[in-house]
N, C-alpha and C positions, 0 to 999 in steps of 0.2 A: 295560410295561403300555400306554403310549401307542401303541406300534406295533401292538398287538393290537386296539385299539379300532376302527379303520376296517374291519378284516376281520370283527370281530364284528358291527358294524352292518350290513355288507353281507350277512352270513349271516342275520341276523335279518330283514332286508328280503326276502331271497330266500325264506325259509321262509314269512313272512307272505303275501307276494304269491302264492306258489305254492298255498298252502292256500286263500287267498281266491279265486283263479281257478278252482281245481278245484271248490269248493263253490258258486260263483256259478251262478245260473239261466242256462242257455244262451240263453234268449229275451231276457234283459235285458242281456247283455254288449254293450258298445258297440264300434263301428268295425271290429273284426276278429272272426272266429269264435273260439270259446272255445279250441279246440285250438291256434290260432295264438298266442293270448296265452300259453298255458302253455308252448309251445315258445320264445317270445320271452323269457319270464321265466327259463327254464332256461339258454338259450344266452347271453344277455346279462343277467346277474343284476342289476346296478346300473341300467343304462339300461332294461331290460325291466321291472323292478319299478316304477321311477318312471313309465314310460309306462303301465303297467297302472293305477297309482293315479290318474293324470291323465286318461287317454283311454279306458281299457277297463272299468274297474270300474263296475258298475251304480250308478245314482244311487239316492238314498233313496226315490224315489217308488215306490208300489206298482204292480205290473204292471196293465195294462189288463184290467179284468174286465167282462164284459157287464153292462149295467144293465138291470134288468127294465123292461118297457114301462110307460109312465106310466098306462095304464088299469088296471093291477093295483094294488089297495089292500091295506092290512094287514088280516089276518083272513080272507082268502079261503082255501079249501082248497089245500093244497100250498105255501102261503106260510110263510116262516120265522116270521112273527108270529102264525100261527094259534093260537088258544086263549089268547093273552096280551093284556092291555090295554096299549095304547101309553102310555108314561109321559108325564105332563103337566108342563109348566113350572110353577113356583110361582105365577106370576100367573094361570094358567089353572085352578088347582085351588081351588074354593071351600072345600073342607074345610080345606086348609092355611091359607087366609086367615082362616077362622073361628077355627082354633086359634091363629093368630098374634094375633088381636084378643083372644081369651080370655087368652092368656099375657101379653099386654101389660097387661090390666086387673089380673091377679093380681100382676104385677110392680109396678104403680103402688101397689096396696094395701100390698104389703110395704114399699115405700119410705116410704110415709106412716107406717106403724107404726114403722119405724126412726127416722124424723125425730122423731116424738112421743116415743119412748123417749129419744132423745138430748137433746131439750129438757128432759124431766123430770129426767134425770140432771144436766144442767148447772144447772138450778134448785136441785136438792138440794145440789150441790157448792157453789154460790154461797151458799146458806143456811148451810152448815156452815163455810165459809171467810170469811164476811162479818165484818170487824172490828167493825162496829157492833152485832152481835148480842151478847147477854149471854154472857160467858165468864169464864175465870179472870182476865183483865186487869181486869175491872170490880170485883172484890172488893178489889183492891189500892188503889183510890182512896180 
């Protein structure tokens, strides 16, 4: 089993790097043309695969895309934002802030009710558990 492991790892590396090189965008492949990387991975499986992973594989950055000119704003005809409102941040949305204040007031009222209910229950419990109150022990004296 130990003798098969290096061969299996090399085969897995070959298949992974070959598929990755074939599926890579040709414009994003680094240092050599795509066909040269594929040939290198096939001819020298171990060294070519490692070289592909280190020096040829495209980086995680997105390809350079043209940026629309700055004079163009959202909502103009032909723009991808056309017909839609641009989302606002929470600090810029007065409706959100008003809802937040209203929800905070409701939350405070609910907490006050709970506290009052808790105080009432504690007083009732103290009144029933108070040893100074009249109870079965007083009759025995």
